[in-house]
C-alpha positions as CSV (number, residue, x, y, z in Angstrom):
1,M,-16.8,14.1,-10.2
2,T,-14.5,14.0,-13.2
3,T,-11.3,16.1,-13.0
4,P,-9.4,16.8,-16.2
5,V,-5.9,15.2,-16.3
6,D,-3.1,17.8,-16.8
7,A,0.2,16.1,-17.0
8,D,2.1,19.4,-17.1
9,H,0.7,20.6,-13.8
10,D,1.4,18.8,-10.6
11,P,-0.3,20.5,-7.6
12,Y,1.2,17.9,-5.3
13,S,4.7,19.3,-5.9
14,A,3.7,22.8,-4.9
15,A,5.9,24.7,-2.4
16,V,2.9,25.0,0.0
17,P,1.8,21.5,1.0
18,L,-1.9,20.6,0.6
19,K,-4.2,19.7,3.5
20,T,-6.6,16.8,3.8
21,P,-10.1,17.5,5.0
22,L,-9.0,16.3,8.4
23,H,-6.0,18.7,8.9
24,D,-7.8,20.8,11.6
25,A,-8.8,17.6,13.4
26,H,-5.2,16.4,13.5
27,V,-3.9,19.8,14.8
28,A,-6.7,19.8,17.5
29,L,-5.5,16.4,18.7
30,G,-1.9,17.7,19.1
31,A,-0.5,15.8,16.1
32,R,3.0,16.7,14.9
33,M,2.5,17.6,11.3
34,V,5.1,17.0,8.6
35,P,5.2,17.4,4.8
36,F,4.6,14.1,3.0
37,A,3.8,13.4,-0.7
38,G,2.8,17.0,-1.2
39,Y,0.5,17.2,1.9
40,L,0.8,18.2,5.6
41,M,0.2,14.9,7.4
42,P,0.3,13.7,11.0
43,V,3.5,11.8,11.8
44,Q,2.5,11.0,15.4
45,Y,0.0,11.9,18.2
46,E,0.9,10.3,21.5
47,G,4.1,8.6,20.1
48,I,5.0,6.0,17.5
49,L,5.6,3.1,19.9
50,A,2.3,3.6,21.7
51,E,0.4,4.0,18.5
52,H,2.0,1.0,16.9
53,A,1.2,-1.2,20.0
54,H,-2.4,0.1,20.1
55,C,-3.0,-0.8,16.4
56,R,-1.7,-4.4,17.0
57,A,-4.0,-4.7,20.1
58,A,-7.2,-2.8,19.3
59,A,-8.0,-0.4,16.4
60,G,-5.9,2.3,14.9
61,L,-7.5,5.1,12.8
62,F,-5.4,6.6,9.9
63,D,-6.2,9.5,7.6
64,V,-5.1,8.4,4.2
65,S,-7.1,11.0,2.2
66,H,-3.9,12.0,0.4
67,M,-4.1,8.8,-1.6
68,G,-5.6,9.0,-5.1
69,Q,-9.1,7.6,-5.7
70,A,-10.3,7.2,-9.3
71,T,-12.7,5.2,-11.4
72,L,-12.4,3.6,-14.9
73,R,-15.7,3.7,-16.6
74,G,-16.7,2.0,-19.9
75,P,-19.6,0.1,-21.6
76,D,-19.0,-3.2,-19.8
77,H,-16.6,-5.1,-17.5
78,Q,-14.8,-6.9,-20.3
79,T,-14.0,-3.6,-22.1
80,V,-12.8,-1.8,-19.0
81,A,-10.9,-4.8,-17.6
82,R,-9.0,-5.3,-20.9
83,A,-8.1,-1.6,-21.0
84,L,-6.6,-1.9,-17.5
85,E,-4.9,-5.2,-18.2
86,A,-2.9,-3.5,-20.9
87,L,-1.2,-1.5,-18.2
88,I,-0.9,-3.9,-15.2
89,P,-0.1,-7.6,-14.9
90,A,-3.1,-8.7,-12.7
91,D,-6.1,-10.7,-13.9
92,I,-8.8,-8.1,-13.8
93,L,-11.0,-9.8,-16.4
94,G,-11.6,-12.5,-13.8
95,L,-12.1,-10.2,-10.9
96,E,-15.4,-11.0,-9.3
97,P,-18.0,-8.3,-8.3
98,G,-17.4,-7.3,-4.7
99,R,-13.6,-8.1,-4.8
100,Q,-10.4,-6.2,-4.9
101,R,-6.9,-7.0,-6.2
102,Y,-3.4,-5.6,-5.6
103,S,-1.3,-4.9,-8.7
104,Q,1.3,-2.6,-10.2
105,L,1.5,-0.1,-13.1
106,L,4.5,-1.3,-15.2
107,N,6.8,0.3,-17.7
108,E,8.1,-1.4,-20.9
109,R,11.0,-2.8,-18.9
110,G,8.7,-4.4,-16.3
111,G,9.7,-1.7,-13.8
112,I,7.0,-0.6,-11.3
113,L,5.6,2.9,-12.0
114,D,3.3,2.6,-8.9
115,D,1.5,0.0,-7.0
116,L,-2.3,0.2,-6.7
117,M,-5.5,-1.5,-5.6
118,V,-8.2,-2.3,-8.1
119,H,-11.8,-3.1,-7.1
120,R,-15.0,-4.1,-8.9
121,A,-18.1,-3.1,-7.0
122,H,-21.4,-4.9,-7.0
123,G,-24.0,-3.4,-9.3
124,A,-21.6,-1.1,-11.1
125,E,-21.1,-2.9,-14.4
126,G,-18.4,-1.4,-16.5
127,T,-16.5,0.4,-13.7
128,L,-13.3,-0.4,-11.8
129,G,-12.2,1.6,-8.8
130,L,-8.5,2.5,-8.3
131,V,-6.6,3.6,-5.3
132,V,-3.0,4.8,-6.0
133,N,-0.2,6.4,-4.0
134,A,-0.3,10.1,-3.2
135,A,3.1,10.9,-4.5
136,C,2.5,9.2,-7.8
137,K,-1.1,10.0,-8.5
138,V,-0.7,12.9,-11.0
139,A,1.7,10.8,-13.1
140,D,-0.5,7.7,-12.7
141,Y,-3.6,9.6,-13.9
142,A,-1.7,11.0,-17.0
143,H,-0.2,7.6,-17.8
144,I,-3.5,5.8,-17.6
145,A,-5.6,8.4,-19.4
146,A,-3.1,8.6,-22.3
147,R,-3.4,4.9,-22.9
148,L,-7.2,4.2,-22.6
149,P,-9.1,3.1,-25.7
150,D,-12.1,5.1,-27.0
151,G,-15.1,4.6,-24.8
152,V,-13.2,4.1,-21.5
153,L,-12.8,7.2,-19.3
154,L,-10.8,7.9,-16.1
155,E,-12.7,9.8,-13.4
156,I,-10.7,11.3,-10.6
157,H,-12.4,11.6,-7.2
158,E,-10.9,14.6,-5.5
159,E,-14.3,14.9,-3.7
160,R,-13.6,11.7,-1.8
161,A,-11.6,11.2,1.5
162,L,-10.1,7.9,2.7
163,L,-9.7,6.5,6.2
164,A,-8.1,3.2,7.3
165,L,-9.3,1.5,10.5
166,Q,-6.8,-1.3,11.3
167,G,-6.4,-3.8,14.1
168,P,-8.2,-6.8,15.6
169,E,-11.1,-4.6,17.0
170,A,-11.7,-2.8,13.7
171,V,-14.5,-5.1,12.5
172,N,-16.2,-5.0,15.9
173,V,-16.1,-1.2,16.0
174,L,-17.7,-0.9,12.6
175,V,-20.4,-3.5,13.4
176,S,-21.2,-1.6,16.6
177,L,-21.8,1.5,14.4
178,G,-24.3,-0.4,12.2
179,A,-22.0,-1.5,9.3
180,D,-22.9,-5.0,8.2
181,V,-19.3,-6.1,7.5
182,A,-18.7,-9.0,9.9
183,G,-19.0,-11.6,7.2
184,W,-16.7,-9.9,4.8
185,D,-13.5,-11.8,3.7
186,F,-10.1,-10.2,3.1
187,M,-10.2,-8.1,-0.1
188,D,-14.0,-8.0,-0.2
189,V,-15.5,-4.5,-1.1
190,G,-18.9,-2.9,-0.9
191,S,-21.1,-0.1,0.4
192,A,-22.2,0.2,4.0
193,S,-23.6,2.8,6.3
194,I,-21.4,3.7,9.3
195,A,-23.5,5.5,12.0
196,G,-25.7,6.7,9.2
197,I,-22.8,7.9,7.0
198,P,-22.7,6.3,3.5
199,A,-19.3,4.7,2.8
200,F,-17.6,2.4,0.4
201,L,-15.3,-0.1,2.2
202,S,-12.7,-2.7,1.4
203,R,-11.5,-5.2,4.0
204,S,-7.8,-4.5,3.5
205,G,-5.1,-2.2,4.7
206,Y,-1.4,-1.5,5.0
207,T,-0.5,-2.8,8.4
208,G,-0.6,-6.6,8.2
209,E,-3.6,-6.4,10.6
210,D,-7.3,-7.2,9.8
211,G,-9.0,-3.9,9.0
212,F,-10.8,-1.7,6.5
213,E,-10.2,1.2,4.2
214,I,-13.2,3.5,4.2
215,S,-14.0,5.9,1.4
216,V,-16.5,8.7,2.1
217,H,-17.4,12.0,0.7
218,A,-15.0,14.7,1.9
219,D,-17.9,16.6,3.5
220,T,-18.6,13.7,5.8
221,V,-15.1,12.5,6.8
222,A,-14.7,14.9,9.8
223,G,-17.9,13.6,11.3
224,L,-17.0,10.0,10.7
225,W,-13.5,10.6,12.2
226,E,-15.0,12.1,15.3
227,I,-17.6,9.3,15.7
228,L,-14.9,6.5,15.3
229,L,-12.7,8.2,17.9
230,R,-15.5,8.3,20.5
231,D,-15.0,4.5,20.7
232,P,-12.4,3.8,23.4
233,R,-11.0,0.9,21.2
234,V,-10.0,3.5,18.6
235,R,-7.0,5.9,18.6
236,P,-5.5,8.1,15.9
237,I,-2.3,6.8,14.3
238,G,0.2,8.8,12.4
239,L,2.7,8.1,9.5
240,G,5.4,7.0,11.9
241,A,3.5,4.0,13.2
242,R,2.0,3.4,9.8
243,D,5.6,2.8,8.5
244,S,6.7,0.6,11.4
245,L,3.6,-1.5,11.0
246,R,4.0,-2.0,7.3
247,L,7.7,-2.7,7.7
248,E,7.1,-5.5,10.2
249,G,4.4,-6.8,7.7
250,G,7.0,-6.9,5.0
251,L,4.9,-4.7,2.8
252,C,6.5,-2.6,0.1
253,L,6.8,1.2,0.3
254,Y,6.8,2.7,-3.2
255,G,9.9,4.8,-3.9
256,H,11.9,2.7,-1.4
257,D,11.3,-1.0,-1.8
258,I,9.8,-0.8,-5.3
259,D,10.3,1.7,-8.1
260,E,10.8,2.0,-11.9
261,T,14.0,-0.1,-11.6
262,T,12.5,-3.1,-9.8
263,T,10.2,-5.7,-11.3
264,P,7.4,-7.6,-9.5
265,V,9.4,-10.8,-9.7
266,E,12.5,-9.2,-8.1
267,A,10.3,-7.6,-5.4
268,G,8.7,-10.9,-4.4
269,L,5.3,-9.9,-5.7
270,L,4.8,-12.8,-8.2
271,W,1.7,-13.8,-6.2
272,S,0.0,-10.7,-7.5
273,I,0.3,-11.9,-11.2
274,Q,-2.3,-14.6,-11.7
275,K,-1.8,-17.7,-13.8
276,R,-3.6,-16.4,-16.9
277,R,-1.5,-13.3,-17.1
278,R,1.7,-15.2,-16.6
279,E,0.8,-17.5,-19.5
280,E,-0.7,-14.9,-21.9
281,G,1.4,-11.8,-21.1
282,G,-0.1,-8.7,-22.8
283,F,1.1,-6.2,-20.2
284,P,4.1,-3.7,-20.3
285,G,7.4,-5.5,-19.8
286,A,5.7,-8.9,-20.1
287,D,8.6,-10.5,-22.0
288,I,11.1,-9.5,-19.2
289,V,8.7,-10.5,-16.4
290,R,7.9,-13.8,-18.0
291,S,11.7,-14.4,-18.6
292,Q,12.4,-13.7,-14.9
293,I,9.7,-16.1,-13.9
294,A,11.1,-18.9,-16.1
295,E,14.8,-18.3,-15.5
296,G,15.1,-16.5,-12.2
297,V,16.3,-13.1,-11.2
298,A,19.7,-11.7,-10.5
299,R,18.6,-10.0,-7.3
300,K,15.8,-10.5,-4.8
301,R,13.9,-8.5,-2.1
302,V,14.6,-10.0,1.3
303,G,14.1,-9.4,5.0
304,I,17.1,-8.6,7.2
305,R,17.5,-8.9,11.0
306,P,20.6,-7.0,12.4
307,D,22.1,-8.9,15.4
308,G,22.3,-5.9,17.7
309,R,20.0,-3.0,18.6
310,A,21.2,-0.5,16.0
311,P,18.9,-0.1,13.0
312,A,20.1,0.2,9.4
313,R,18.3,2.8,7.3
314,D,17.5,2.8,3.6
315,G,20.6,3.3,1.5
316,A,22.8,1.2,3.8
317,E,25.1,-1.1,1.8
318,I,24.8,-4.9,2.4
319,V,28.0,-6.8,2.2
320,D,28.9,-10.5,2.3
321,E,31.1,-12.1,4.9
322,N,34.2,-11.1,2.9
323,G,33.1,-7.5,2.8
324,Y,32.0,-7.4,-0.9
325,A,28.9,-5.4,-1.7
326,I,26.0,-7.6,-2.5
327,G,23.0,-5.3,-2.1
328,V,21.3,-2.3,-0.4
329,V,18.8,-1.7,2.3
330,T,15.6,-0.1,1.0
331,S,13.6,0.3,4.3
332,G,14.8,-0.1,7.9
333,G,14.0,0.8,11.4
334,F,13.0,-0.5,14.8
335,G,10.2,-3.0,14.9
336,P,8.2,-2.5,18.1
337,T,6.4,-5.8,18.0
338,V,9.6,-7.7,17.0
339,G,11.4,-5.9,19.7
340,G,14.5,-5.0,17.6
341,P,15.7,-3.6,14.3
342,V,14.3,-4.9,11.1
343,A,15.1,-4.1,7.4
344,I,14.1,-4.8,3.9
345,G,16.5,-4.7,1.0
346,Y,17.7,-6.3,-2.2
347,V,20.7,-8.7,-2.5
348,A,22.2,-10.8,-5.2
349,A,20.0,-13.9,-5.6
350,V,22.8,-16.2,-4.5
351,H,22.8,-14.5,-1.1
352,A,19.0,-14.4,-0.6
353,R,18.5,-17.7,1.2
354,P,17.1,-17.3,4.8
355,G,19.9,-17.9,7.3
356,T,22.6,-16.3,5.1
357,R,24.9,-14.2,7.2
358,V,25.6,-10.6,5.9
359,G,26.9,-7.3,7.1
360,L,25.2,-3.8,7.0
361,M,27.4,-0.8,6.5
362,V,26.3,1.8,9.2
363,R,28.4,4.9,9.9
364,G,31.5,3.2,8.4
365,K,31.1,0.1,10.5
366,V,29.9,-3.4,9.6
367,L,26.9,-4.6,11.6
368,P,26.4,-8.3,11.6
369,A,22.9,-9.4,10.3
370,E,21.0,-12.3,8.9
371,I,18.7,-12.8,5.9
372,V,15.3,-13.9,7.1
373,S,11.9,-14.7,5.6
374,L,9.2,-11.9,5.3
375,P,7.1,-10.9,7.0
376,F,8.7,-10.1,10.4
377,V,5.2,-10.3,12.0
378,P,2.7,-12.7,10.6
379,A,-0.2,-11.1,8.8
380,R,-3.6,-11.3,10.5
381,F,-5.8,-10.6,7.5
382,H,-9.3,-12.1,7.8
383,R,-9.6,-15.1,5.5
384,A,-12.6,-17.3,5.5
385,P,-12.0,-21.0,6.0
386,K,-11.8,-23.0,2.8
């Protein structure tokens, strides 16, 4: 389905939050619902700590239908890939069929307008699938549509819903329901039938665990949600545990750890800019990004471990051992798997080395802390042996 792009009308900022197709299912399960990115979403069911632990041990089911799903469509892969490469720094021309890449929409200063996933499906020549953040999707669609060349169109899929099944048992659950996904590698994409329901899947997610994102028609998502929850290995997970899982995984939250003022190099996302794009440029802010690659950056995104049990939230000032401000926390909270507080923030590059002692300003007091490498919990993405 193609939905017209109207940059002057943002339904997601409406006073009355929208509901995903699973709203009634969340309420029936006793979820605590909160406004998020223009939607009413479940923040927790049985409790954040229990949901976090279950996702690490078995399989957690997330409703992420508020995310934006869209397709770029043109005459052939080269035309569509070059159109998208004019907006993002990833190598899309070289993206193989059946694969997905993470990238960022950039402004002319190299700042991140949004981060997104891009996939190229088998047998769909001249199309690229996009998944963007809920809070940014209206602006993203307008930004992309205004910059496409003749012959390339943006189709918005409001008729699709999106689930994420994350955790070490996710693949076994899907295989038990007939999905032939056991041999898939991290970032593989393709179509599969789950208990007879047609779906498009990617082996990816936002928790640091192995898992899948599952796109289905909105009319079928409630049935699939119910079928998945019949498996004792699967429990519903809310936004609260989604945030603690991604924080432990060192994964960026748009609007906190990355935004229009941060570049991919400052954010430690250089791995998402492949060699050809670094050499050739040709994306917004390329001169700034390539200069930062060559000469270094003034500030860097880092992991931070407070010494005690008190967490530092986003906005907390980071100071050096002499009390001078050197940065700011952009995400912070308790890490259930780590067993203590964790945080992500930006500091002046000279203070970014792991092991550097810093202080965090919390309620007028300086909490001692240390710069550490990210992630806090090693990722368990499924990667085939090379």
